[in-house]
C-alpha positions as CSV (number, residue, x, y, z in Angstrom):
1,M,12.0,11.3,-10.3
2,D,13.5,9.4,-13.3
3,K,11.4,6.2,-13.9
4,S,13.3,4.9,-16.9
5,F,14.1,1.2,-17.0
6,H,17.9,1.7,-16.9
7,Y,17.6,4.2,-14.1
8,M,15.5,1.9,-12.0
9,I,17.9,-1.0,-12.5
10,M,20.8,1.2,-11.5
11,V,19.1,2.5,-8.4
12,N,17.9,-0.9,-7.3
13,Q,21.4,-2.5,-7.8
14,S,22.8,0.3,-5.6
15,L,20.2,-0.1,-3.0
16,F,20.6,-3.9,-2.9
17,Q,24.4,-3.5,-2.4
18,K,23.9,-0.9,0.4
19,K,21.3,-3.1,2.1
20,V,23.6,-6.2,1.9
21,L,26.6,-4.3,3.3
22,D,24.5,-2.8,6.1
23,V,23.4,-6.3,7.2
24,L,26.9,-7.7,6.9
25,S,28.6,-4.7,8.6
26,P,29.6,-6.7,11.7
27,Y,31.8,-8.9,9.5
28,K,33.8,-6.0,8.0
29,L,33.1,-7.0,4.4
30,T,33.7,-4.4,1.7
31,A,32.1,-3.8,-1.7
32,G,32.6,-6.8,-4.0
33,Q,33.6,-9.3,-1.3
34,P,30.0,-10.7,-0.6
35,K,29.5,-11.2,-4.3
36,V,32.9,-13.1,-4.6
37,L,32.1,-15.3,-1.5
38,D,28.7,-16.1,-3.0
39,Y,30.3,-17.1,-6.3
40,L,32.9,-19.3,-4.6
41,G,30.2,-21.0,-2.6
42,K,29.0,-22.4,-5.9
43,H,32.4,-22.6,-7.8
44,N,35.0,-23.3,-5.2
45,G,38.5,-23.8,-6.6
46,C,38.0,-21.8,-9.9
47,I,40.4,-19.5,-11.6
48,Q,40.3,-15.7,-11.2
49,K,39.1,-15.2,-14.8
50,S,36.0,-17.2,-14.0
51,I,35.3,-15.1,-10.9
52,A,35.7,-11.9,-12.9
53,T,33.3,-13.1,-15.6
54,G,30.8,-14.5,-13.1
55,C,30.7,-11.5,-10.8
56,Q,31.0,-8.9,-13.6
57,I,34.1,-7.4,-12.0
58,E,37.0,-6.0,-14.0
59,P,40.1,-8.3,-13.6
60,A,42.3,-5.5,-12.1
61,T,39.6,-4.6,-9.6
62,L,39.1,-8.3,-8.7
63,T,42.9,-8.7,-8.0
64,G,42.6,-6.0,-5.3
65,I,39.4,-7.6,-3.8
66,L,41.1,-11.0,-3.6
67,S,44.2,-9.6,-2.1
68,R,42.2,-8.1,0.8
69,M,40.2,-11.3,1.2
70,E,43.5,-13.3,1.4
71,E,44.7,-10.9,4.1
72,K,41.5,-11.6,6.1
73,K,42.2,-15.4,5.6
74,L,38.9,-15.8,3.7
75,I,40.6,-17.4,0.7
76,I,43.8,-19.0,-0.5
77,R,45.2,-18.9,-4.0
78,Q,47.4,-21.7,-5.3
79,T,48.4,-23.5,-8.5
80,K,46.8,-26.8,-9.6
81,D,48.3,-29.8,-11.3
82,G,51.6,-28.0,-11.8
83,N,50.1,-25.3,-13.9
84,K,51.9,-22.2,-12.7
85,R,50.2,-19.9,-15.2
86,S,46.9,-19.9,-13.4
87,L,46.0,-19.4,-9.8
88,Y,43.0,-21.2,-8.4
89,V,40.9,-19.6,-5.6
90,Y,39.7,-21.6,-2.6
91,L,37.6,-20.7,0.4
92,T,39.1,-21.2,3.8
93,D,37.1,-22.5,6.7
94,E,36.5,-18.9,7.8
95,G,35.6,-18.1,4.2
96,K,33.1,-21.0,4.1
97,R,31.5,-19.8,7.3
98,L,31.1,-16.2,6.0
99,Q,29.9,-17.6,2.6
100,E,27.0,-19.3,4.4
101,I,26.1,-16.0,6.2
102,V,26.3,-14.1,2.9
103,N,24.1,-16.6,1.1
104,D,21.5,-16.3,3.9
105,T,21.8,-12.5,3.7
106,F,21.3,-12.4,0.0
107,K,18.1,-14.6,0.3
108,K,16.7,-12.3,3.0
109,V,17.4,-9.1,1.2
110,E,16.1,-10.6,-2.1
111,N,12.9,-11.7,-0.4
112,E,12.5,-8.2,1.0
113,I,13.2,-6.3,-2.2
114,L,11.8,-8.6,-4.8
115,G,9.1,-10.4,-2.8
116,G,8.0,-7.4,-0.9
117,I,5.5,-4.8,-1.9
118,S,6.1,-1.2,-1.1
119,K,3.3,1.1,0.2
120,S,2.4,2.4,-3.2
121,E,2.6,-1.0,-4.7
122,K,0.3,-2.4,-2.0
123,E,-2.2,0.2,-2.9
124,Q,-1.9,-0.8,-6.6
125,F,-2.2,-4.5,-5.5
126,I,-5.6,-3.6,-3.8
127,I,-6.8,-1.5,-6.7
128,K,-6.0,-4.2,-9.2
129,H,-7.4,-7.2,-7.3
130,F,-9.9,-5.8,-4.9
131,P,-11.8,-3.0,-6.8
132,L,-14.6,-1.1,-5.1
133,K,-18.0,-2.2,-6.3
134,P,-20.6,0.3,-5.1
135,L,-24.2,-0.9,-4.7
136,C,-25.4,0.7,-7.9
137,K,-22.8,-1.3,-9.9
138,W,-23.5,-4.8,-8.6
139,T,-23.9,-7.4,-11.3
140,P,-25.9,-10.6,-11.2
141,G,-23.9,-13.6,-9.9
142,M,-22.1,-11.7,-7.1
143,K,-22.1,-13.7,-4.0
144,F,-22.4,-12.6,-0.4
145,M,-22.5,-14.3,3.0
146,F,-25.0,-13.0,5.5
147,I,-23.4,-12.3,8.8
148,P,-25.4,-9.7,10.7
149,S,-23.8,-8.0,13.7
150,G,-25.2,-8.8,17.2
151,R,-27.2,-5.5,17.4
152,D,-28.8,-6.2,14.0
153,M,-29.6,-9.8,14.6
154,F,-33.2,-9.3,15.4
155,L,-34.0,-6.5,12.9
156,P,-34.9,-8.0,9.5
157,T,-32.5,-6.9,6.8
158,L,-34.1,-8.7,3.8
159,S,-37.7,-9.4,2.9
160,V,-39.1,-12.6,1.5
161,Y,-40.0,-12.0,-2.2
162,E,-43.3,-14.0,-2.1
163,T,-44.8,-12.6,1.1
164,E,-43.0,-9.2,1.3
165,K,-42.5,-9.8,5.0
166,G,-39.2,-9.4,6.8
167,A,-37.0,-12.5,6.6
168,D,-35.7,-14.2,9.8
169,N,-32.0,-13.2,10.2
170,S,-31.3,-16.4,12.2
171,V,-32.5,-18.5,9.3
172,L,-30.3,-16.6,6.8
173,K,-27.2,-16.3,9.1
174,H,-24.1,-17.8,7.4
175,K,-26.0,-18.6,4.2
176,I,-24.7,-17.6,0.8
177,L,-26.9,-15.2,-1.2
178,T,-26.5,-14.7,-4.9
179,F,-27.4,-11.3,-6.3
180,A,-29.9,-11.6,-9.1
181,G,-30.4,-8.0,-10.3
182,Y,-32.5,-4.9,-9.7
183,E,-36.2,-4.4,-9.8
184,E,-38.0,-1.1,-9.9
185,K,-41.3,-0.8,-8.1
186,S,-43.7,2.1,-8.6
187,Q,-46.8,3.2,-6.7
188,E,-49.3,5.8,-7.7
189,L,-50.0,8.5,-5.1
190,S,-52.7,11.1,-5.0
191,N,-50.9,13.5,-7.2
192,D,-47.6,11.8,-8.0
193,M,-45.7,8.5,-8.5
194,S,-43.5,7.0,-5.9
195,Y,-40.6,4.7,-7.0
196,S,-38.3,2.3,-5.1
197,T,-35.6,-0.1,-6.0
198,R,-35.4,-3.7,-4.9
199,L,-32.1,-5.6,-5.0
200,I,-33.0,-9.3,-5.6
201,F,-31.1,-12.2,-4.0
202,E,-31.5,-16.0,-4.3
203,C,-30.7,-18.5,-1.6
204,D,-31.6,-22.2,-1.3
205,G,-34.3,-21.8,-4.0
206,E,-35.9,-18.8,-2.3
207,K,-36.0,-15.2,-3.4
208,Y,-35.3,-12.2,-1.1
209,Y,-35.0,-8.5,-1.6
210,Y,-33.6,-5.4,-0.1
211,E,-35.6,-2.2,-0.8
212,I,-34.3,1.3,-1.2
213,K,-37.2,3.7,-1.0
214,N,-37.8,6.8,-3.1
215,T,-34.9,5.8,-5.4
216,R,-34.9,4.4,-8.9
217,P,-32.1,2.0,-9.9
218,D,-30.3,4.6,-12.0
219,E,-30.4,7.1,-9.1
220,I,-28.7,5.0,-6.5
221,C,-25.1,6.3,-7.2
222,E,-26.2,9.9,-7.3
223,K,-28.5,9.9,-4.3
224,N,-26.6,7.5,-2.1
225,P,-23.2,6.6,-3.5
226,R,-22.1,4.9,-0.2
227,A,-25.3,2.8,0.1
228,Y,-24.8,-0.7,1.6
229,I,-26.8,-3.6,3.0
230,N,-26.2,-4.6,6.6
231,G,-24.6,-8.0,7.2
232,L,-23.6,-8.9,3.6
233,V,-20.0,-9.9,3.3
234,N,-18.5,-9.7,-0.2
235,L,-17.2,-13.2,-0.9
236,K,-15.2,-12.1,-4.0
237,D,-12.7,-10.3,-1.7
238,V,-12.4,-13.5,0.4
239,D,-11.9,-15.8,-2.7
240,T,-9.3,-13.5,-4.2
241,A,-7.4,-13.1,-1.0
242,K,-7.4,-16.9,-0.6
243,E,-5.9,-17.3,-4.0
244,L,-3.2,-14.5,-3.7
245,L,-2.2,-14.7,0.0
246,T,-2.4,-18.2,1.3
247,G,1.1,-19.4,2.1
248,R,2.6,-15.9,1.9
249,K,5.2,-14.8,4.4
250,I,4.2,-11.6,6.2
251,Y,5.2,-9.2,8.9
252,V,2.3,-8.3,11.1
253,Q,2.2,-4.5,11.9
254,S,-0.6,-4.6,14.4
255,D,0.3,-5.0,18.1
256,M,-3.0,-6.9,18.7
257,A,-4.5,-10.0,17.1
258,R,-7.3,-12.4,17.8
259,V,-7.5,-16.1,18.9
260,D,-10.7,-18.2,19.0
261,D,-12.2,-18.5,22.4
262,A,-15.4,-20.6,22.9
263,N,-15.9,-19.2,26.4
264,S,-16.1,-15.6,25.1
265,Y,-19.4,-14.1,24.1
266,S,-17.8,-12.8,20.9
267,G,-16.2,-16.1,20.1
268,Y,-12.7,-14.7,20.3
269,R,-10.3,-12.8,22.6
270,K,-7.6,-10.2,21.8
271,V,-4.0,-10.9,22.5
272,S,-0.9,-8.8,22.3
273,I,1.8,-9.7,19.7
274,P,5.1,-8.0,19.0
275,V,4.9,-5.5,16.1
276,N,6.7,-6.8,13.0
277,T,6.0,-10.5,14.0
278,E,7.1,-12.7,11.2
279,A,4.4,-15.2,10.2
280,T,3.0,-17.3,7.4
281,I,-0.6,-17.0,6.2
282,T,-2.1,-20.4,6.7
283,A,-5.7,-19.8,5.7
284,I,-8.2,-17.1,4.6
285,G,-11.7,-17.0,6.1
286,V,-14.8,-14.9,6.1
287,G,-14.7,-11.9,8.4
288,S,-17.4,-9.2,8.8
289,Q,-19.2,-6.8,6.5
290,A,-16.7,-3.9,6.9
291,Y,-13.7,-6.2,7.3
292,P,-14.5,-9.2,5.1
293,V,-11.2,-11.0,4.9
294,K,-10.1,-13.0,7.9
295,I,-6.3,-13.6,7.7
296,I,-5.2,-16.6,9.7
297,F,-1.5,-16.7,10.3
298,Q,1.1,-18.7,12.3
299,D,4.3,-17.3,13.8
300,S,7.7,-19.0,14.0
301,Q,6.8,-20.7,17.3
302,G,3.7,-22.3,15.8
303,H,1.1,-20.0,17.5
304,S,-1.9,-19.2,15.4
305,Y,-3.7,-15.8,15.3
306,Y,-6.0,-14.0,13.0
307,L,-6.9,-10.4,11.9
308,E,-10.0,-9.2,10.1
309,V,-9.0,-6.6,7.5
310,A,-10.5,-4.5,4.7
311,L,-9.1,-4.9,1.2
312,S,-11.8,-3.3,-0.7
313,R,-14.7,-1.1,0.6
314,T,-17.4,-3.0,-1.3
315,N,-20.6,-2.9,0.8
316,S,-18.6,-1.4,3.7
317,G,-20.4,1.9,3.7
318,M,-17.0,3.5,4.4
319,D,-15.0,6.2,2.7
320,M,-11.2,6.1,2.5
321,S,-11.1,8.7,5.2
322,D,-12.7,6.2,7.6
323,F,-9.4,4.2,7.6
324,Q,-7.8,6.7,10.0
325,G,-7.4,6.7,13.7
326,E,-8.3,3.4,15.4
327,K,-9.5,1.9,12.1
328,R,-6.2,2.5,10.4
329,M,-4.8,-0.9,11.4
330,K,-7.8,-2.7,10.0
331,Y,-6.9,-1.7,6.5
332,F,-4.7,-4.3,4.8
333,S,-2.0,-1.9,3.7
334,N,-1.4,-0.9,7.4
335,S,-1.9,-4.1,9.2
336,I,0.2,-6.4,7.0
337,S,3.7,-5.9,5.5
338,F,5.5,-8.2,3.1
339,T,8.9,-6.8,4.2
340,N,10.8,-6.9,7.5
341,K,10.7,-3.4,8.9
342,K,13.6,-4.1,11.2
343,L,15.9,-4.2,8.2
344,D,15.1,-0.6,7.3
345,N,18.0,0.9,9.3
346,I,18.1,4.7,9.6
347,E,21.2,5.2,7.4
348,S,19.6,3.4,4.5
349,L,16.5,5.5,5.0
350,K,18.5,8.7,4.9
351,N,20.1,7.6,1.7
352,R,16.7,6.7,0.2
353,Y,15.4,10.2,0.7
354,L,18.4,12.4,0.2
355,G,18.3,14.3,-3.1
356,A,14.8,13.2,-3.9
357,T,12.3,15.5,-5.7
358,V,9.1,15.8,-3.7
359,Y,5.9,17.7,-3.4
360,P,3.6,18.2,-0.4
361,K,0.4,16.1,-0.5
362,K,-1.3,18.7,1.7
363,T,-0.4,22.2,2.9
364,L,2.6,21.8,5.3
365,S,4.0,24.1,7.9
366,A,7.7,24.7,7.6
367,K,10.5,27.0,8.9
368,R,12.1,29.4,6.5
369,A,15.3,31.4,7.1
370,V,15.1,35.1,6.0
371,S,17.6,37.9,6.1
372,L,16.3,41.2,7.6
373,E,18.7,44.1,8.1
374,N,21.7,41.8,7.9
375,K,20.2,39.6,10.6
376,Q,19.2,36.0,10.0
377,M,15.7,35.4,11.2
378,E,13.3,32.5,11.0
379,S,9.6,32.6,10.0
380,R,6.9,30.0,9.8
381,V,5.4,29.5,6.4
382,H,2.9,27.2,4.8
383,L,4.0,25.2,1.8
384,P,1.0,24.7,-0.6
385,R,0.2,21.3,-2.1
386,Y,2.2,20.3,-5.2
387,T,5.1,22.8,-4.5
388,I,8.1,21.2,-6.2
389,L,11.0,20.7,-3.6
390,T,14.3,18.9,-3.4
391,I,15.5,17.3,-0.2
392,K,19.0,18.8,0.2
393,E,19.8,17.5,3.7
394,V,18.6,14.9,6.2
395,R,19.7,15.5,9.8
396,M,19.1,13.2,12.7
397,P,19.3,15.4,15.8
398,S,18.8,12.5,18.2
399,P,18.6,8.7,18.2
400,G,15.5,7.3,16.5
401,S,13.8,7.9,13.2
402,L,12.9,11.6,13.7
403,A,14.7,13.8,11.1
404,I,15.0,17.4,10.1
405,L,14.7,17.9,6.3
406,T,16.3,20.8,4.5
407,L,14.2,21.4,1.4
408,K,14.8,23.9,-1.5
409,D,12.2,25.1,-4.0
410,K,12.8,26.1,-7.6
411,N,13.7,29.7,-6.6
412,G,16.4,28.5,-4.3
413,I,14.6,29.3,-1.1
414,S,15.3,26.8,1.7
415,Y,12.9,25.4,4.3
416,E,13.2,23.1,7.2
417,M,10.6,20.7,8.7
418,K,10.6,17.8,11.1
419,V,9.4,14.4,9.8
420,D,9.6,10.8,10.9
421,L,11.4,8.4,8.5
422,K,9.6,5.4,9.8
423,Y,5.9,4.7,10.3
424,D,5.1,3.7,13.9
425,V,2.1,1.4,14.1
426,I,1.8,1.9,17.8
427,T,1.8,5.7,18.1
428,R,0.4,6.0,14.5
429,N,2.6,9.1,13.9
430,N,1.0,11.7,11.6
431,N,4.3,13.1,10.4
432,Y,5.6,10.0,8.5
433,I,7.5,11.4,5.5
434,E,5.7,9.3,2.8
435,D,2.3,10.4,4.2
436,L,3.4,14.0,3.8
437,F,5.1,14.0,0.4
438,G,4.7,12.5,-3.1
439,F,8.0,11.5,-4.6
440,E,8.3,12.9,-8.1
441,D,8.3,16.2,-10.1
442,I,4.6,16.3,-10.6
443,H,4.7,19.5,-12.6
444,K,6.8,17.7,-15.2
445,K,4.3,14.8,-15.2
446,Y,1.6,17.3,-16.3
447,P,3.4,19.8,-18.5
448,G,0.2,21.2,-19.9
449,I,-1.0,22.6,-16.6
450,T,-0.2,26.3,-16.2
451,E,1.2,27.9,-13.0
452,K,-2.1,29.8,-12.5
453,R,-4.0,26.5,-12.7
454,W,-1.5,24.8,-10.3
455,Q,-2.4,27.6,-7.8
456,I,-6.1,26.8,-8.1
457,I,-5.4,23.0,-7.8
458,S,-3.2,23.5,-4.7
459,R,-6.2,25.1,-2.9
460,G,-8.5,22.3,-3.8
461,D,-10.6,24.6,-5.9
462,L,-12.3,24.1,-9.3
463,E,-13.0,26.3,-12.3
464,V,-14.8,25.8,-15.6
465,G,-12.4,24.6,-18.3
466,M,-10.3,22.3,-16.1
467,S,-9.3,19.0,-17.5
468,T,-10.1,15.7,-15.9
469,D,-6.5,15.3,-14.7
470,E,-6.6,18.8,-13.1
471,C,-9.9,18.0,-11.3
472,R,-8.4,14.7,-10.0
473,L,-5.4,16.6,-8.7
474,S,-7.5,19.2,-7.0
475,I,-10.3,17.2,-5.3
476,G,-9.3,13.5,-5.8
477,D,-10.9,10.6,-7.5
478,P,-14.7,10.5,-7.8
479,I,-16.9,7.9,-6.2
480,E,-18.5,7.2,-9.5
481,I,-18.2,8.2,-13.2
482,V,-21.3,8.0,-15.5
483,L,-20.7,8.2,-19.3
484,K,-23.3,9.5,-21.7
485,K,-23.7,9.9,-25.4
486,D,-20.8,8.1,-27.0
487,N,-18.6,8.8,-24.0
488,R,-18.4,12.5,-25.0
489,F,-20.3,13.6,-21.9
490,E,-19.5,12.3,-18.4
491,N,-20.6,13.1,-14.8
492,W,-18.4,12.7,-11.8
493,F,-20.0,12.1,-8.5
494,Y,-18.4,13.0,-5.1
495,N,-20.0,13.2,-1.7
496,G,-22.1,16.4,-2.0
497,K,-20.5,17.4,-5.4
498,T,-21.2,16.7,-9.1
499,L,-18.9,17.6,-12.0
500,E,-20.1,17.6,-15.6
501,F,-17.6,17.2,-18.5
502,E,-17.8,17.4,-22.2
503,S,-14.9,15.9,-24.2
504,G,-12.7,15.9,-21.1
505,T,-13.3,19.5,-20.2
506,L,-15.2,20.7,-17.1
507,Q,-18.4,22.5,-18.1
508,R,-20.1,23.0,-14.7
509,F,-20.0,21.8,-11.1
510,K,-22.3,22.0,-8.2
């Protein structure tokens, strides 16, 4: 898809106009009329030339727009101070009423488009502001709050540095610990040496440590890339969220939230709320280890609730795949939206996707029409990852958001498949169109990749000689990258897999 500046401006202007006209459809306003009403709300009683200039409308086109508005009794045109050469345009009472509605609509749509963050943008928002910090990459000065879970309350997590005895969790609970660095410990055995790593923390003038046995500091990422320490809540996520989100208008996508309850053993109770509840974030607090950010929000009726969400996975011990199923709604991108989903009507969704160039993010089952002995027959096929397709038709066979896509590949072969144009936070539908497809011609994005290599990538396989881009496309981003010798050599670590590169070319993998 074209990402040039002029193209994006053109597309967004078109989408904005369509969105405004969709919202204002009950008032029978046509293209150009909302813009004129908005301008007259600020410059009532101006000449036509001023309207044309202010609204960027050709004078001849504007004459037609004003004539239709006059027929609807939204405006009147009349001379002023005996000057018969110029007509001045005034809003009628009905025009003023509609102008207020238009002004409110503009604000709502602008807030949605300009103030909102799309799914991919939300992911970038997280990557930029809430980067993953694996245990092996912690730096001195990082701060954590110790909040052990109920089941871990009586099992020592940290040890006292001076005595090497387990620290009392009840003493450390809700205390802030500052990471002070790593310490390698060695022990001579009968015929070998045993090594361990201690992560040192400071709190209230005392030193504590967490020990990882049989591992040296530079081996943590390789041996246990998802290592974590029970009960430590990363305060950097909390502080950043407080700075960026406090006061932000949101639309809650979860159907359940929490309220404080002193009579409950957990200290809270769950309550049902309508999906897409409009609310304002009033405060940010400390949550739990896996879901460190406690988002406190207030709805339009003044009721307060909160959600605990994951923004980064620092010290969570979780992989991205863990944010599926019941955990999906605890991930920030799924639990919170900055846009009103109700404004996404089906017709605008159809227009959004029609004509788009897409590729499957995973192998997808589709229906293909074939001719056999002059008979039209259908067969089921599997479309490999990264197959370049164009959406030629979007059909809605029944009310709702389910659609049948007609897709065509570069050879002109057509396919059909059923998708959902909207994500349903209640049923957590697994056929949401943007979960299934990427929206661009990814082959053009990587022109150096051969067709043969694309076939390997589509299967999720590797071969010696692949570039770093090709490896990422095939098996995803690594958990950790280690650079060696002037950055010419680098190792990529995945769960159970290691890739070794020289000058950006894959040399071996295991």
